[in-house]
C-alpha positions as CSV (number, residue, x, y, z in Angstrom):
1,M,8.9,123.8,138.4
2,H,10.9,125.5,135.7
3,A,10.1,127.9,132.9
4,Y,12.1,128.9,129.8
5,R,11.5,131.6,127.2
6,S,12.9,131.0,123.8
7,A,12.0,130.1,120.3
8,L,10.0,126.8,120.6
9,L,9.7,123.8,118.3
10,R,7.1,121.1,118.7
11,F,4.5,119.2,116.6
12,N,0.8,119.0,116.2
13,Q,-1.1,115.7,115.8
14,Q,-0.7,115.8,112.1
15,G,3.1,115.9,112.4
16,Q,3.4,119.5,111.4
17,V,5.9,121.7,113.2
18,L,4.5,124.3,115.5
19,Y,7.1,127.1,115.8
20,D,6.9,130.0,118.2
21,E,9.5,132.6,117.7
22,D,8.9,133.8,121.2
23,G,7.8,130.7,123.1
24,V,7.5,129.5,126.6
25,L,8.1,126.0,128.0
26,V,7.1,125.1,131.6
27,I,8.4,121.9,133.1
28,G,7.2,120.3,136.3
29,P,6.1,117.0,138.0
30,D,2.9,115.2,137.1
31,A,0.8,113.2,139.6
32,T,3.2,110.3,139.4
33,G,6.3,112.5,139.9
34,R,7.5,112.3,136.3
35,Q,8.9,115.6,135.0
36,V,6.7,116.6,132.1
37,V,5.7,119.5,129.9
38,Q,3.1,121.5,131.8
39,L,2.7,124.4,129.4
40,A,4.1,125.2,125.9
41,G,3.3,127.8,123.3
42,D,3.5,131.5,122.4
43,Y,4.7,133.5,125.3
44,G,2.4,136.5,124.6
45,A,-0.6,134.3,124.2
46,L,0.1,132.4,127.4
47,Q,1.5,135.1,129.6
48,A,-1.8,135.6,131.6
49,R,-2.3,131.9,132.0
50,L,1.3,131.5,133.1
51,A,0.9,134.1,135.8
52,S,-2.3,132.6,137.1
53,A,-1.4,128.9,136.9
54,F,2.2,129.3,138.2
55,P,2.3,132.5,140.3
56,G,5.7,133.7,141.1
57,L,7.4,131.2,138.7
58,A,10.6,132.8,137.3
59,V,11.0,132.5,133.6
60,T,14.6,131.9,132.3
61,P,15.3,133.7,129.0
62,L,17.3,131.9,126.4
63,P,17.8,134.5,123.7
64,G,18.8,133.4,120.3
65,R,18.2,129.8,121.1
66,I,15.6,127.2,120.1
67,L,14.0,124.8,122.5
68,A,13.3,121.5,120.7
69,P,12.4,117.9,121.7
70,G,15.3,115.4,122.2
71,F,16.0,113.2,119.2
72,V,15.0,109.6,119.1
73,D,17.3,107.1,117.4
74,L,15.4,104.0,116.2
75,H,18.3,101.7,115.6
76,I,21.9,101.8,116.9
77,H,24.5,99.4,118.2
78,Y,26.3,100.5,121.3
79,P,29.0,97.8,121.0
80,Q,29.9,99.2,117.6
81,T,31.0,102.6,118.9
82,D,34.6,101.7,118.0
83,V,33.7,100.0,114.7
84,I,32.4,103.3,113.1
85,G,34.5,104.3,110.1
86,S,36.0,100.9,109.4
87,P,36.5,100.2,105.7
88,A,34.9,97.1,104.1
89,D,33.6,95.7,100.8
90,G,30.1,95.3,102.1
91,L,27.9,94.2,105.0
92,L,29.0,90.6,105.5
93,P,32.8,91.3,105.2
94,W,32.3,94.2,107.6
95,L,30.6,92.0,110.2
96,E,33.3,89.3,109.9
97,N,36.3,91.6,109.9
98,Y,35.3,94.3,112.4
99,T,32.0,93.8,114.2
100,F,32.3,90.3,115.5
101,P,35.9,90.6,116.7
102,H,35.1,93.8,118.5
103,E,31.8,92.5,120.0
104,S,33.6,89.5,121.5
105,R,35.3,91.9,124.0
106,F,32.0,92.6,125.7
107,G,32.1,89.5,127.8
108,D,34.3,91.6,130.1
109,P,31.9,93.7,132.3
110,A,34.5,96.4,132.9
111,Y,35.1,96.9,129.2
112,A,31.3,96.9,128.5
113,A,30.8,99.5,131.2
114,E,33.5,101.8,129.8
115,V,32.0,101.7,126.3
116,A,28.5,102.2,127.7
117,R,29.6,105.4,129.4
118,F,31.3,106.7,126.2
119,F,28.3,105.7,124.1
120,L,25.8,107.5,126.2
121,D,28.0,110.5,126.4
122,E,28.1,110.6,122.6
123,L,24.3,110.3,122.4
124,Q,24.0,113.2,124.8
125,R,26.6,115.3,122.9
126,N,24.4,114.9,119.8
127,G,21.1,115.5,121.4
128,V,19.7,112.0,121.4
129,T,17.6,111.4,124.5
130,T,16.1,108.1,123.6
131,A,17.6,105.2,121.7
132,L,16.6,101.6,120.7
133,T,20.0,99.9,120.8
134,F,21.6,96.5,120.3
135,A,23.9,95.2,123.0
136,T,26.0,92.0,122.3
137,S,25.3,88.3,122.9
138,H,26.7,88.7,126.4
139,P,24.2,89.5,129.2
140,S,26.8,91.6,130.9
141,S,26.7,94.0,128.0
142,V,23.0,94.7,128.7
143,D,23.6,95.1,132.4
144,A,26.4,97.6,131.8
145,L,24.3,99.7,129.4
146,M,21.1,99.6,131.5
147,S,22.9,100.4,134.7
148,E,24.6,103.5,133.2
149,A,21.3,104.6,131.5
150,R,19.4,104.2,134.8
151,A,22.0,106.3,136.6
152,R,21.4,109.1,134.1
153,G,17.6,108.9,134.2
154,L,17.4,108.1,130.5
155,R,14.6,106.5,128.6
156,L,16.5,103.7,126.7
157,I,15.5,100.4,125.2
158,A,18.1,97.6,124.6
159,G,18.5,93.9,124.3
160,K,20.9,91.0,124.3
161,V,21.7,89.8,120.8
162,L,20.5,86.3,119.9
163,Q,22.9,84.5,117.5
164,D,23.4,80.8,118.0
165,R,24.8,79.9,114.5
166,H,26.9,81.2,111.7
167,S,28.8,83.3,114.2
168,P,32.4,82.9,115.4
169,D,33.5,81.9,118.9
170,G,33.2,84.8,121.3
171,V,29.9,86.1,120.1
172,R,27.9,82.9,119.3
173,D,25.6,81.9,122.1
174,E,23.9,78.6,123.1
175,T,20.3,78.3,122.2
176,E,18.6,77.4,125.4
177,Q,20.8,79.5,127.6
178,S,20.3,82.5,125.3
179,L,16.6,82.3,125.8
180,I,16.9,81.9,129.6
181,D,19.2,84.9,129.6
182,T,16.8,87.0,127.6
183,E,13.9,86.2,129.9
184,T,16.1,87.0,133.0
185,L,17.0,90.3,131.5
186,I,13.4,91.2,130.6
187,R,12.4,90.6,134.3
188,K,15.5,92.5,135.5
189,W,15.3,95.6,133.4
190,H,12.0,96.0,131.5
191,G,9.9,98.8,133.0
192,V,12.5,99.8,135.6
193,E,12.2,103.5,135.8
194,R,12.6,104.7,132.1
195,L,14.1,101.5,130.7
196,G,12.7,99.0,128.3
197,Y,13.8,95.7,126.9
198,A,13.9,94.5,123.3
199,I,14.1,90.9,122.2
200,T,17.0,91.0,119.7
201,P,17.8,88.4,117.1
202,R,20.8,89.8,115.2
203,F,19.2,88.8,111.9
204,A,17.6,85.6,110.7
205,P,20.8,83.9,109.3
206,T,22.5,83.9,112.7
207,S,19.6,82.3,114.6
208,S,18.5,78.7,114.4
209,E,14.8,78.0,113.9
210,R,14.8,76.8,117.5
211,Q,16.2,80.1,118.8
212,L,13.8,82.2,116.6
213,R,10.9,80.1,117.8
214,G,11.9,80.7,121.4
215,A,12.2,84.4,120.8
216,G,8.7,84.4,119.4
217,E,7.4,82.6,122.4
218,L,9.0,85.2,124.7
219,A,7.5,88.0,122.5
220,A,4.0,86.4,122.9
221,K,4.5,86.1,126.7
222,Y,5.8,89.6,127.2
223,R,3.6,91.7,124.9
224,D,4.9,95.1,126.1
225,V,8.6,94.5,125.3
226,W,10.0,95.5,122.0
227,I,11.5,93.4,119.2
228,Q,14.4,94.5,117.1
229,S,16.3,93.0,114.2
230,H,17.5,93.6,110.7
231,V,15.7,92.7,107.4
232,A,16.4,93.0,103.7
233,E,19.5,95.2,104.0
234,N,21.4,93.9,101.0
235,R,21.0,91.3,98.2
236,E,23.7,88.9,99.4
237,E,22.1,88.7,102.8
238,I,18.7,88.1,101.2
239,A,20.1,85.3,99.0
240,W,21.5,83.7,102.2
241,V,18.2,83.9,103.9
242,H,16.5,82.2,101.0
243,E,19.0,79.4,101.2
244,L,18.4,78.9,104.9
245,F,14.6,79.4,104.9
246,P,13.5,78.1,101.4
247,Q,9.9,77.7,102.6
248,S,9.5,81.4,103.4
249,R,8.0,83.8,100.9
250,S,10.4,86.5,101.8
251,Y,13.1,87.5,104.3
252,L,10.5,89.5,106.3
253,S,8.0,86.6,106.4
254,V,10.7,84.5,108.3
255,Y,10.1,86.7,111.3
256,E,6.3,86.5,110.8
257,E,6.4,82.7,110.8
258,F,8.2,82.8,114.2
259,G,5.9,85.3,115.9
260,L,8.3,88.2,115.7
261,L,6.2,90.6,113.7
262,R,3.8,92.7,115.8
263,E,3.4,96.1,117.3
264,R,6.6,97.3,119.0
265,A,8.7,95.3,116.4
266,V,11.3,97.5,114.8
267,Y,13.2,96.2,111.7
268,A,16.2,98.1,110.5
269,H,16.7,98.8,106.8
270,C,13.7,97.3,104.9
271,I,15.3,98.3,101.6
272,H,14.7,95.3,99.3
273,V,11.1,94.6,100.1
274,D,7.9,94.5,98.0
275,D,4.4,95.6,98.6
276,A,3.4,92.3,100.1
277,D,6.1,92.8,102.7
278,R,5.1,96.4,103.3
279,A,1.4,95.3,103.8
280,L,2.5,92.6,106.2
281,M,4.4,95.2,108.3
282,R,1.4,97.6,108.2
283,D,-1.1,94.9,109.1
284,R,1.1,93.6,112.0
285,G,2.0,97.1,113.3
286,A,5.7,96.6,112.7
287,V,7.8,99.5,111.6
288,A,11.1,100.2,109.7
289,A,14.1,101.9,111.1
290,V,15.6,103.8,108.2
291,C,19.4,104.0,108.4
292,P,20.5,106.2,105.5
293,T,24.2,106.9,106.5
294,S,24.7,103.1,107.0
295,N,23.0,102.2,103.8
296,L,25.1,104.7,101.8
297,F,28.3,103.7,103.5
298,L,27.8,99.9,103.0
299,G,26.3,100.3,99.5
300,S,23.2,98.5,100.6
301,G,20.6,100.5,98.6
302,F,17.9,103.2,99.1
303,F,14.9,103.1,101.3
304,D,11.7,103.6,99.3
305,Y,9.8,106.3,101.2
306,A,7.1,106.5,98.5
307,G,6.5,102.8,98.7
308,A,6.2,102.8,102.5
309,D,3.8,105.8,102.3
310,R,1.7,104.3,99.6
311,V,1.1,101.0,101.5
312,G,1.0,102.7,104.8
313,H,3.6,101.2,107.2
314,G,5.4,103.2,109.8
315,Y,9.0,104.2,109.9
316,G,11.5,106.6,111.5
317,L,15.1,107.6,111.3
318,A,18.1,105.9,112.8
319,S,21.9,106.3,112.9
320,D,22.8,102.5,112.8
321,V,26.2,103.3,114.3
322,G,28.7,101.6,113.6
323,G,27.6,100.8,110.0
324,G,26.2,104.4,110.2
325,T,28.8,107.0,110.0
326,S,27.7,109.5,112.6
327,F,25.9,109.8,115.9
328,S,24.5,113.2,114.7
329,P,20.8,113.4,113.9
330,F,21.6,116.3,111.6
331,R,23.8,114.0,109.5
332,T,21.1,111.3,109.5
333,M,18.4,113.7,108.4
334,L,20.7,115.1,105.6
335,A,21.4,111.5,104.4
336,A,17.7,110.7,104.6
337,Y,17.1,113.6,102.3
338,Y,19.8,112.4,99.8
339,V,18.2,108.9,99.9
340,G,14.8,110.3,99.2
341,R,16.0,112.3,96.2
342,E,17.5,109.3,94.6
343,G,15.2,108.5,91.7
344,V,16.8,105.7,89.7
345,A,16.5,102.6,91.9
346,K,13.1,103.8,93.2
347,P,10.7,106.8,93.0
348,G,12.5,110.0,94.0
349,L,11.0,112.5,96.3
350,S,12.0,115.5,98.5
351,L,11.4,115.0,102.2
352,S,10.5,118.4,103.6
353,P,12.6,119.7,106.5
354,Q,9.6,119.5,108.8
355,R,9.0,115.8,107.8
356,L,12.7,115.0,108.4
357,W,12.7,116.5,111.8
358,W,9.4,114.7,112.7
359,L,10.9,111.4,111.6
360,H,13.7,111.8,114.1
361,T,11.6,112.9,117.0
362,A,7.8,112.6,117.3
363,G,7.6,110.2,114.4
364,A,10.2,107.9,115.8
365,A,8.4,108.0,119.1
366,Q,5.2,107.0,117.3
367,A,7.1,104.1,115.6
368,L,8.2,102.9,119.1
369,G,4.6,103.0,120.4
370,L,5.6,105.9,122.6
371,E,3.5,108.6,121.0
372,G,2.4,111.1,123.7
373,V,5.3,110.1,125.9
374,I,8.5,111.3,124.2
375,G,9.6,113.1,121.1
376,N,7.4,116.2,121.4
377,L,7.0,119.3,123.7
378,Q,3.3,119.2,124.1
379,P,1.8,119.1,127.6
380,G,2.1,115.7,129.2
381,H,5.2,114.6,127.3
382,E,8.2,113.7,129.3
383,A,10.7,116.5,129.6
384,D,13.5,115.5,127.4
385,F,14.5,118.6,125.4
386,L,17.4,120.4,123.8
387,V,18.7,124.0,123.7
388,L,19.8,124.5,120.1
389,N,22.1,127.3,118.9
390,P,21.3,128.2,115.3
391,A,24.4,130.3,115.2
392,A,26.8,127.6,116.5
393,T,29.2,128.0,113.6
394,P,30.0,131.1,111.4
395,L,28.5,129.6,108.3
396,L,25.4,128.3,110.0
397,A,24.9,131.7,111.7
398,R,25.2,133.4,108.3
399,K,22.7,131.1,106.7
400,T,20.1,131.0,109.5
401,A,20.2,134.8,109.7
402,Q,18.9,134.9,106.1
403,A,16.1,132.3,106.6
404,R,12.8,133.7,105.4
405,N,10.6,131.0,106.8
406,L,10.6,127.9,109.0
407,D,11.6,125.5,106.3
408,E,14.6,127.5,105.4
409,L,15.7,127.6,109.0
410,L,15.2,123.9,109.7
411,F,16.9,122.9,106.4
412,A,19.9,125.1,107.2
413,L,20.2,123.3,110.5
414,I,19.9,119.9,108.8
415,V,22.5,120.6,106.1
416,L,25.0,122.6,108.2
417,G,24.4,121.5,111.7
418,D,26.3,119.0,113.9
419,E,26.8,118.4,117.6
420,R,28.0,122.0,118.1
421,V,24.3,123.1,117.6
422,V,23.3,121.1,120.7
423,E,24.1,123.6,123.5
424,R,22.4,121.9,126.4
425,V,20.4,118.7,127.0
426,A,17.7,118.2,129.5
427,V,16.8,114.6,130.5
428,N,13.7,114.0,132.5
429,G,13.5,117.8,133.2
430,A,17.1,118.1,134.6
431,W,20.1,119.5,132.8
432,A,22.6,116.8,131.9
433,A,26.1,117.6,132.9
434,P,28.1,118.8,129.9
435,V,30.2,116.2,128.1
436,P,33.9,117.1,127.9
437,A,34.9,117.9,124.3
């Protein structure tokens, strides 16, 4: 059992930030042995309860720091760690010139393991304690990542990419074998400790109808696994989908027709969609992974938050490394704010600092179907949390010292923060070893 005294950030059921300037967080095992939040709130209000419920428990002070839930990244590609920052004219040339050649290297288990270690180190450095991530089409890429995540005690969801057409040698898989490999990996990894599996068609153009149909059959057979893919990222991609699936009403409806739109289905981007698509996502329980740094970098477009809210489908924030330009949730939240403010291609709005933070923690957990499990520091939630230093840089220290309210404090962190703000990371209640700079 461990207790910490510090400023404390968590969320209520309405997604509003609860902030205790002098808070206490108690971590300990539940009946199953999981490390979870036992007590959280204002230190003064809980002091008597703390003494009676946990007699003799030492409280570790963390002055000048903020305890906050670990960030949740709804969409990222671990094999694209070394593709980040590559110049390209757009999505499709970027895939052809950088992504596919690099991903072809992941058939080598040793190479996949080395990248997996670096990738998870980078997530930790940036305070991301749960991620939904693509592997490559090679089963060994999944094994490498899951093995490393398990060794660290992480909650992580990943899947082997399905792509049996319109893909070069080295990443293109064979239809029947790809489905056999997917089911084998589900049985091997899904539900093992804190790991989960995601059925992962890269995107509709790179999967044959036979492969998509097989993926849908696996999704029906294994209802508690996740599904992840891309949809409506840019107009050239959409035109290609219409050529390949002329009978489908929209790009999104392709996935619906093959049984790939349901709860625990996460679709990256969802930029060029209409209200019929949004309603279909809402009705099926599918959600969008909003990838603002990637969309800005590749010139794909702007996610319409107002449209999603009006129709009522879920969404959360994601880095989309390597199309995304940073592992940092602070950079992602800032880019999400920029995208929201854009008011020419869509209605403009200002996402509040509290809303941005929720979308990358408890809101992203809700989108994954893991509400009440991760993304918050309320009692019963798994103990993945961060120690944040709001004075990590001279400019940030100057700005946060002048914050008159919670919104000003959180917005200063969003605008000026980076990995230096993340001082320590706890995974499943245990401090993760520092990552060398």
